[in-house]
N, C-alpha and C positions, 0 to 999 in steps of 0.2 A: 504494500499500499504506499503510495506517494503522499508525503507531507505537503500541505499547502504552505509554502514559504513566502507568499506574496504579502506585501506591505499592506498596512491598513491606512491608506492616505486620508480616509474620511474621518478618522478620529484626530481631533486636534490636540496639540501639546497643551494648550490651555486646559482642556478637560482633564488631561492626565495630571497636571500641576494642581488643579482644583481638588481632585480626589486625594492627591499626595498630602496637600495641606490640611485636608480633613483628618489626616492621621492614618490613612490606610497604607499598607505596605505595598511593595511592587507586585507580590504575588496576588494580593487582594484586588488591586486595580486590574491586573491582568485578567482575572476571573471575571470581574465586573464587565470589562470592555472586549472580552473574548480575544485577548493577545497574550503572548508569552511574557512572563515576568522580566525576562532579559531584555526584551524590546522596550518595555516601560522603562527599565533602568537606563537603557542606552538613550531613550528619548529625554529623560531627565537630565542625564549628563550632558547632553547637547546643548541644553539651555543654562548650563553651569550649576546644576544642583546634583550634589553627591548624595544619593539615598542613604537613609539610615540603614545599618546593618540589621539582619534579622534578630540578632541577640538583644536588641534594645526592646523588642516586642515581648519577649519571653516573661518579663516581670510585669506585664500590664494586662489589662482587661481585654485588649485586642488579640492576646495570644490564646490559641484554641485550647490549651491545656491549663489556663489560669483557673485557680480554684480559691482565690482570696489573697489578700495582702500578706498575711503571716503563714500561709499554708506551706508546710514542707512534708512530702511524703514520708511516712513513718519508716520506711525501708531505707530511703536515701538518708534520713537523719541517722539511722543506725550504722549505715556504711561509712558515714563521714566521721564517726567516733573514733578516737585514738585507739580505744580498746579493740575495735573490730580490725583496724589497719594492723595492730600487733598480731591478732589472731591469724590474719591473712598472711603475714610474713612468716609466722611459725609453721603454718601448713606448707607453704611453698619450700621453706628451708628443710622441713623434715622430709619432704619428697625430693630433696636435691634439685630443685628448680627444673624438673622434668615433667612433662605431660604424662599422666598415669594412664591415659587412653592410648596415645599414639607414639609416646616415647621422644617426642621433639623437645630440643633444649634451647635453641637459639631464637626464640620468639617471645613475645610478651606472655606471661602466664598468669592465670587467675586462680584464686582459692575459691572453690566451689562448695557450697553447703550441700551435704548429701541429704539431710531432712531439710527442705526449703527454709530459708530465714523467716518468711511469712509465718511458718508454722511453729518456729522455735523461738520467736522473740520473748524475752524475759524468762527463758528457762535455762537450764544448765547446759542444754545442747548448743545454745547460741554461740558460746566461746570455747566449746570443746573441740580441740584439734582433731579428735577422731571422727567428728562430724564434717571434716573437710577433706577435699582431695585437690590436688593441683592439676589443672588441665589448661590447655591452650585455648585461644578464643573460639577456634573451629569447633573443638570438641565440647567446650562450654555451651555453644549454642545448640549443638546436638543433644546435650543432656537436658537442656530446658525444653527442647522440642518433645522429648520423650516423656517428660512431666506432664506435658498438656494432653497427651493421648490417654 
């Protein structure tokens, strides 16, 4: 299937600028005007405006996952604790920084909870190194897919 790469000359830059000034992101403007977000970004840059990075939207009501000013996901809160980072390092050190599923060593490795963190929050299993295994990113994703089945 061939993509329609034709330009949209009937949409004025003023319309794009007006929507941008209302606080919409390039992606939101693109959806509204049936354009690609990169085309919106290029048009704004052409008139001397450097669009806000998408990271500026993540803490605001315009971000699609926004759940309130002070909301932090409980799992994210746990993973950011020093105690959790120490647990992760202990698990990886115990397993000699080697993926226990495929044996790879020269990539970024994660400490994976065997009993999911959601289920063991505030229990003795949360920081028990026996409840952890060292895996590479690829194997980690596979383990989480298996948990969903």
